[in-house]
C-alpha positions as CSV (number, residue, x, y, z in Angstrom):
1,X,9.7,-16.2,18.5
2,X,7.1,-19.0,18.4
3,X,6.5,-20.3,14.9
4,X,2.8,-19.7,14.4
5,X,0.4,-21.5,12.1
6,X,-3.2,-21.0,11.1
7,X,-5.9,-23.4,12.5
8,X,-6.8,-24.1,8.9
9,X,-5.8,-22.8,5.5
10,X,-7.3,-19.6,4.1
11,X,-7.4,-18.6,0.4
12,X,-8.2,-15.5,-1.6
13,X,-10.9,-16.2,-4.2
14,X,-11.8,-12.7,-5.4
15,X,-10.3,-9.2,-5.4
16,X,-11.1,-5.8,-6.8
17,X,-10.6,-2.1,-6.3
18,X,-11.6,1.3,-7.7
19,X,-9.3,3.6,-9.6
20,X,-7.7,5.8,-7.0
21,X,-7.9,9.6,-7.4
22,X,-9.8,12.7,-6.2
23,X,-13.5,12.2,-6.9
24,X,-15.6,15.2,-6.0
25,X,-18.8,13.5,-7.2
26,X,-18.3,10.2,-5.5
27,X,-18.6,9.3,-1.8
28,X,-17.4,6.4,0.2
29,X,-20.5,4.3,-0.5
30,X,-20.1,4.9,-4.3
31,X,-16.4,3.9,-4.1
32,X,-16.9,0.7,-2.1
33,X,-19.8,-0.4,-4.2
34,X,-17.6,-0.1,-7.3
35,X,-14.8,-2.2,-5.7
36,X,-17.3,-4.7,-4.4
37,X,-18.9,-5.3,-7.8
38,X,-15.5,-5.8,-9.4
39,X,-14.6,-8.3,-6.6
40,X,-17.7,-10.3,-7.1
41,X,-17.1,-10.4,-10.9
42,X,-13.5,-11.5,-10.4
43,X,-14.5,-14.9,-8.9
44,X,-13.9,-17.3,-11.8
45,X,-16.7,-19.7,-11.2
46,X,-19.3,-17.2,-10.1
47,X,-20.2,-16.1,-6.6
48,X,-23.4,-15.4,-4.7
49,X,-22.8,-12.5,-2.3
50,X,-25.3,-14.1,0.1
51,X,-22.6,-16.6,0.9
52,X,-20.5,-13.9,2.7
53,X,-20.8,-14.5,6.4
54,X,-19.1,-11.4,7.8
55,X,-17.4,-8.1,6.8
56,X,-14.2,-6.6,8.1
57,X,-13.7,-3.1,6.9
58,X,-10.7,-0.9,7.3
59,X,-11.2,2.9,7.6
60,X,-8.8,5.3,9.2
61,X,-10.5,8.6,9.6
62,X,-13.6,9.3,7.6
63,X,-14.8,10.5,11.0
64,X,-12.5,13.5,10.4
65,X,-12.5,13.8,6.6
66,X,-16.2,13.6,6.0
67,X,-17.6,13.8,9.6
68,X,-19.2,10.3,9.5
69,X,-18.1,7.3,11.5
70,X,-19.4,3.8,12.0
71,X,-18.6,2.7,8.5
72,X,-18.7,-1.1,8.8
73,X,-22.5,-1.3,9.2
74,X,-23.0,1.5,6.7
75,X,-21.1,-0.5,4.1
76,X,-22.8,-3.8,5.2
77,X,-26.2,-2.3,4.6
78,X,-25.0,-0.8,1.2
79,X,-24.0,-4.2,-0.2
80,X,-26.9,-6.2,1.3
81,X,-25.0,-8.0,4.0
82,X,-27.0,-6.7,7.0
83,X,-27.8,-8.2,9.5
84,X,-24.6,-10.2,9.3
85,X,-21.7,-9.0,11.5
86,X,-19.7,-6.0,10.3
87,X,-16.5,-4.9,12.0
88,X,-14.4,-1.8,11.4
89,X,-10.6,-2.0,11.9
90,X,-8.4,1.1,12.4
91,X,-4.6,1.1,12.2
92,X,-4.0,4.4,10.4
93,X,-2.6,3.6,6.9
94,X,-2.7,-0.1,7.8
95,X,-6.4,-0.2,8.5
96,X,-7.5,-2.5,5.7
97,X,-4.5,-4.8,6.1
98,X,-5.8,-5.3,9.6
99,X,-9.2,-6.1,8.2
100,X,-7.6,-8.7,6.0
101,X,-5.7,-10.2,9.0
102,X,-8.9,-10.4,11.1
103,X,-10.8,-12.0,8.2
104,X,-8.0,-14.6,7.9
105,X,-8.2,-15.4,11.6
106,X,-12.0,-15.6,11.5
107,X,-11.8,-18.3,8.9
108,X,-8.8,-20.1,10.3
109,X,-10.6,-20.4,13.7
110,X,-13.4,-22.3,11.9
111,X,-16.1,-19.8,12.9
112,X,-16.7,-18.6,9.3
113,X,-16.0,-20.1,5.9
114,X,-16.3,-17.0,3.7
115,X,-15.8,-13.4,4.6
116,X,-15.4,-10.1,2.8
117,X,-12.5,-7.8,3.8
118,X,-11.6,-4.4,2.4
119,X,-11.2,-0.7,3.1
120,X,-12.3,2.8,2.0
121,X,-11.2,6.3,2.5
122,X,-12.6,9.7,1.2
123,X,-9.9,12.4,1.5
124,X,-10.7,14.9,-1.2
125,X,-13.6,16.7,0.4
126,X,-11.3,18.7,2.7
127,X,-8.4,21.0,2.1
128,X,-4.7,19.9,1.9
129,X,-4.2,21.5,5.3
130,X,-7.2,19.5,6.6
131,X,-5.9,16.3,5.2
132,X,-2.5,16.9,6.9
133,X,-4.3,17.6,10.2
134,X,-6.4,14.4,9.8
135,X,-3.4,12.2,9.0
136,X,-1.5,13.7,11.9
137,X,-4.0,12.1,14.2
138,X,-2.0,8.9,13.6
139,X,1.2,10.3,15.1
140,X,2.3,9.7,18.7
141,X,0.5,12.4,20.8
142,X,3.6,14.4,21.7
143,X,4.7,14.4,18.0
144,X,1.4,15.8,16.8
145,X,1.3,18.5,19.5
146,X,4.5,20.0,18.3
147,X,3.3,20.0,14.7
148,X,5.3,17.0,13.5
149,X,3.3,16.0,10.5
150,X,4.2,13.1,8.2
151,X,6.4,15.0,5.7
152,X,8.4,16.2,8.6
153,X,8.6,12.7,10.1
154,X,10.0,11.1,6.9
155,X,12.2,14.1,6.3
156,X,13.9,13.4,9.6
157,X,14.1,9.7,8.7
158,X,15.7,10.5,5.3
159,X,18.2,12.9,6.9
160,X,19.2,10.2,9.4
161,X,19.6,7.6,6.6
162,X,21.7,10.0,4.5
163,X,24.0,10.7,7.4
164,X,24.4,7.1,8.4
165,X,24.8,5.4,5.0
166,X,26.0,8.1,2.6
167,X,22.9,8.2,0.4
168,X,21.6,11.5,-1.0
169,X,18.4,13.0,-2.5
170,X,19.3,11.7,-5.9
171,X,18.9,8.2,-4.5
172,X,15.3,9.0,-3.6
173,X,14.8,10.4,-7.1
174,X,15.7,6.9,-8.5
175,X,12.9,5.4,-6.4
176,X,10.4,8.0,-7.7
177,X,11.4,7.5,-11.3
178,X,11.1,3.7,-10.9
179,X,7.7,3.9,-9.3
180,X,6.4,6.3,-11.9
181,X,7.7,4.1,-14.7
182,X,5.3,1.3,-13.5
183,X,2.3,3.5,-13.0
184,X,1.3,4.0,-16.7
185,X,0.7,0.2,-16.9
186,X,-1.8,0.3,-14.0
187,X,-5.3,1.5,-15.1
188,X,-6.2,2.1,-11.4
189,X,-3.3,4.4,-10.8
190,X,-4.0,8.0,-9.7
191,X,-0.9,9.4,-11.4
192,X,-0.4,7.1,-14.5
193,X,2.5,9.1,-15.9
194,X,6.3,8.6,-15.9
195,X,8.4,11.4,-14.6
196,X,9.6,12.1,-18.1
197,X,6.0,12.4,-19.3
198,X,5.3,14.9,-16.5
199,X,8.5,16.8,-17.4
200,X,7.6,17.0,-21.1
201,X,4.1,18.2,-20.2
202,X,5.5,20.9,-18.0
203,X,7.8,22.0,-20.8
204,X,4.9,22.3,-23.2
205,X,2.9,24.4,-20.7
206,X,5.8,26.7,-20.2
207,X,6.2,27.1,-24.0
208,X,2.5,27.8,-24.4
209,X,2.9,30.7,-22.0
210,X,5.9,32.1,-23.9
211,X,8.2,31.7,-20.9
212,X,11.9,30.7,-21.0
213,X,12.1,26.9,-21.4
214,X,14.1,25.1,-18.6
215,X,17.2,23.2,-19.8
216,X,16.1,19.8,-18.4
217,X,17.9,17.0,-20.2
218,X,16.4,14.1,-18.2
219,X,14.3,13.2,-15.2
220,X,17.1,13.9,-12.7
221,X,17.5,17.4,-14.0
222,X,13.7,17.9,-13.6
223,X,13.6,16.5,-10.1
224,X,16.6,18.5,-9.1
225,X,15.0,21.8,-10.0
226,X,13.1,23.3,-7.0
227,X,10.9,25.3,-9.4
228,X,9.5,21.9,-10.6
229,X,10.0,19.8,-7.5
230,X,9.9,22.2,-4.5
231,X,10.9,21.1,-1.0
232,X,8.1,20.0,1.3
233,X,10.1,19.0,4.5
234,X,13.8,18.8,3.8
235,X,15.0,16.6,2.2
236,X,11.5,15.5,1.1
237,X,10.4,17.2,-2.1
238,X,7.0,17.2,-3.8
239,X,7.7,14.2,-6.0
240,X,8.9,12.2,-2.9
241,X,5.3,12.4,-1.5
242,X,2.2,10.3,-2.3
243,X,-1.0,12.2,-3.3
244,X,-4.2,12.8,-1.5
245,X,-6.6,10.1,-2.7
246,X,-10.1,8.6,-2.6
247,X,-10.7,5.0,-3.2
248,X,-11.8,1.5,-2.1
249,X,-10.6,-2.1,-2.4
250,X,-11.8,-5.4,-1.2
251,X,-11.2,-9.2,-1.3
252,X,-13.2,-12.4,-0.6
253,X,-11.5,-14.9,1.6
254,X,-12.6,-18.5,1.9
255,X,-11.5,-21.6,3.7
256,X,-8.8,-23.4,1.7
257,X,-10.8,-26.6,1.5
258,X,-13.7,-25.0,-0.3
259,X,-11.7,-22.4,-2.4
260,X,-11.6,-24.6,-5.5
261,X,-15.4,-24.4,-5.6
262,X,-15.0,-20.8,-6.7
263,X,-11.8,-20.6,-8.6
264,X,-9.1,-22.9,-10.1
265,X,-6.5,-20.2,-9.1
266,X,-6.9,-19.4,-5.4
267,X,-4.1,-17.7,-3.6
268,X,-3.2,-19.2,-0.2
269,X,-2.2,-17.1,2.8
270,X,1.1,-18.7,3.9
271,X,2.5,-16.0,6.1
272,X,0.9,-13.2,8.0
273,X,2.6,-11.0,10.6
274,X,1.9,-7.8,12.6
275,X,4.1,-5.6,14.7
276,X,3.8,-2.4,16.7
277,X,6.3,0.3,17.3
278,X,7.2,3.1,19.7
279,X,7.4,6.8,18.9
280,X,10.6,8.6,18.0
281,X,11.3,9.3,21.7
282,X,11.8,5.6,22.3
283,X,12.8,4.3,18.9
284,X,16.2,2.5,18.9
285,X,16.9,3.8,15.4
286,X,15.6,6.5,13.0
287,X,16.6,4.3,10.0
288,X,14.5,1.2,10.8
289,X,11.0,0.4,12.0
290,X,10.7,-2.2,14.7
291,X,7.1,-2.9,13.8
292,X,8.2,-4.0,10.3
293,X,10.9,-6.2,11.6
294,X,8.5,-8.0,14.0
295,X,5.8,-8.4,11.3
296,X,8.3,-9.8,8.9
297,X,9.7,-12.2,11.5
298,X,6.2,-13.5,12.2
299,X,5.3,-13.9,8.5
300,X,8.6,-15.6,7.6
301,X,8.4,-17.9,10.5
302,X,4.8,-18.9,9.7
303,X,5.6,-19.5,6.0
304,X,9.0,-21.1,6.5
305,X,10.4,-18.8,3.9
306,X,13.3,-16.4,3.9
307,X,13.4,-12.9,2.3
308,X,15.2,-14.2,-0.8
309,X,12.2,-16.5,-1.4
310,X,9.9,-13.5,-2.0
311,X,9.7,-13.0,-5.7
312,X,8.2,-9.4,-5.7
313,X,6.5,-7.2,-3.1
314,X,4.4,-4.2,-2.6
315,X,5.8,-2.0,0.2
316,X,4.4,1.1,1.9
317,X,6.0,4.0,0.1
318,X,4.0,6.9,1.4
319,X,7.3,8.8,0.8
320,X,10.2,7.6,-1.3
321,X,12.5,7.1,1.7
322,X,9.8,4.8,3.2
323,X,10.2,2.3,0.4
324,X,14.0,2.3,1.0
325,X,13.8,1.7,4.7
326,X,11.1,-1.0,4.4
327,X,13.0,-3.1,1.8
328,X,15.9,-3.2,4.2
329,X,13.8,-4.0,7.3
330,X,12.0,-6.8,5.4
331,X,15.4,-8.4,4.6
332,X,15.4,-7.8,0.9
333,X,18.6,-5.8,1.2
334,X,21.1,-5.3,4.0
335,X,20.9,-2.1,6.0
336,X,22.4,0.7,4.0
337,X,22.4,-1.3,0.7
338,X,18.9,-0.6,-0.4
339,X,19.6,2.6,-2.2
340,X,22.4,0.9,-4.1
341,X,20.0,-1.8,-5.2
342,X,17.6,0.8,-6.6
343,X,20.4,2.6,-8.4
344,X,21.5,-0.7,-10.0
345,X,17.9,-1.5,-11.2
346,X,17.3,-4.4,-8.8
347,X,13.8,-3.2,-7.9
348,X,12.6,-2.3,-11.4
349,X,9.7,-4.2,-13.0
350,X,12.2,-6.2,-15.0
351,X,14.8,-6.5,-12.1
352,X,15.5,-9.5,-9.9
353,X,13.4,-8.1,-7.0
354,X,10.5,-5.9,-8.3
355,X,9.1,-3.5,-5.7
356,X,5.8,-1.7,-6.1
357,X,4.8,-3.0,-9.5
358,X,1.5,-1.2,-9.1
359,X,3.3,2.2,-9.0
360,X,3.1,2.1,-5.2
361,X,1.4,4.6,-3.0
362,X,3.5,7.2,-4.6
363,X,1.9,6.8,-8.1
364,X,-1.1,4.5,-7.6
365,X,-2.4,6.7,-4.8
366,X,-3.0,6.4,-1.0
367,X,-6.6,6.5,0.2
368,X,-5.3,5.4,3.6
369,X,-8.2,3.0,4.6
370,X,-8.1,1.2,1.3
371,X,-4.3,0.9,0.8
372,X,-3.6,-2.3,2.7
373,X,-6.0,-4.5,0.7
374,X,-5.2,-2.6,-2.5
375,X,-1.6,-3.8,-2.2
376,X,-2.9,-7.3,-1.8
377,X,-5.1,-6.8,-4.9
378,X,-1.8,-6.1,-6.8
379,X,-0.3,-9.3,-5.4
380,X,-3.4,-11.2,-6.5
381,X,-3.2,-9.9,-10.0
382,X,0.5,-10.6,-10.4
383,X,0.3,-14.2,-9.1
384,X,-2.7,-14.9,-11.3
385,X,-0.8,-13.5,-14.3
386,X,-3.5,-10.8,-14.8
387,X,-1.3,-7.7,-14.4
388,X,-1.1,-6.8,-18.1
389,X,1.9,-4.8,-19.2
390,X,3.2,-4.5,-15.7
391,X,3.2,-8.3,-15.2
392,X,6.3,-9.6,-13.5
393,X,7.9,-11.9,-16.1
394,X,9.5,-14.5,-13.9
395,X,9.3,-18.2,-14.5
396,X,7.1,-20.0,-12.0
397,X,5.9,-16.8,-10.3
398,X,4.1,-18.1,-7.2
399,X,5.1,-16.1,-4.1
400,X,4.4,-12.4,-3.5
401,X,4.1,-10.2,-0.5
402,X,2.6,-6.9,0.7
403,X,3.9,-4.7,3.5
404,X,1.7,-2.0,5.0
405,X,2.7,0.6,7.7
406,X,0.4,2.8,9.8
407,X,1.3,6.0,11.6
408,X,4.9,6.8,12.4
409,X,5.6,3.1,12.5
410,X,3.1,2.2,15.2
411,X,1.3,-0.5,13.2
412,X,2.7,-2.8,10.5
413,X,1.6,-5.9,8.7
414,X,3.4,-8.2,6.3
415,X,1.5,-10.7,4.3
416,X,2.8,-13.5,2.0
417,X,0.5,-15.1,-0.6
418,X,1.3,-18.2,-2.7
419,X,-0.2,-19.6,-5.9
420,X,0.1,-23.4,-5.8
């Protein structure tokens, strides 16, 4: 593969996001305004929004969820950018990661110097069944027509992984427990509770109703009990799945040669890759995503780095099995070895390769159009040493990455940021 380079350097100078959750009294405009205001305030030396030259906005399916399309100009008008150009990007759950990518290319080409990128999604205004139907629009057509929604997709993937490598559902529980252990340290997380905290709360509710108390001794006991953690699409259970979410996130990108005008701590885009994938009918493997492998190959080639050079990463854990597959496809672990690494604590916050320090989609939440840039917001905070109690405590922390997957593996991005 050709080793690609940007025409000029691109830096991140500001970043922000809303708390993720289900907000019945907030709409997409409210959410994006909140994220935008935080982003402006994050620019260390101050920033005039009038300096923004273009907007790239990721949104997957507000058309379906709230029956309103054409979100880029709506948001542009909201934040006072009109009549400057505003472009919507759509790549299912990777929609705002594509917005980031397009913003990078716009600056690298020399056409713009400063752009705003981000995403928004409003999913709570419809039923759970409606959300499932809306998300299924991102499947390959024949998959969707036979009712193959995402829990089923990743249930098949998990079953194939178990059969091939000898893992089991307990290995997925380890991922869930790890992600939820990070979430309480993230004030933006939708589910800021450890699995133990949720177990203890459930015990108290059962006691208050005078019912027999389950004999759960630890998190594994709790997650193994189908009355607490019912199956959704075997072997996927409730706590293997990310929640329905509303939220927004955004970032300001600037040409590298002017970034220091705005902050003494810019982050530089040193690797950016994208890949596409085929549906299950043509996939070479059910335990790997070709889109991820291609995106990683592009990003590593551009940066000159290897997987072992990445110090931490956010990866797309819409389901617990997804995190496992992606860490292997990105080269962090060999195929079939990822679940062993999780079991041994390698991916914990204090482990040698922290994964999803934010709590991941599983705990932080997954408003699909906002997810891609929200993962990069986490990388921004970590590399600037602003992540609080969830801060990765590595000497000379300077390289982090974010992986974002859309659909049943149809779209993938992998982005590497560096603090110099």
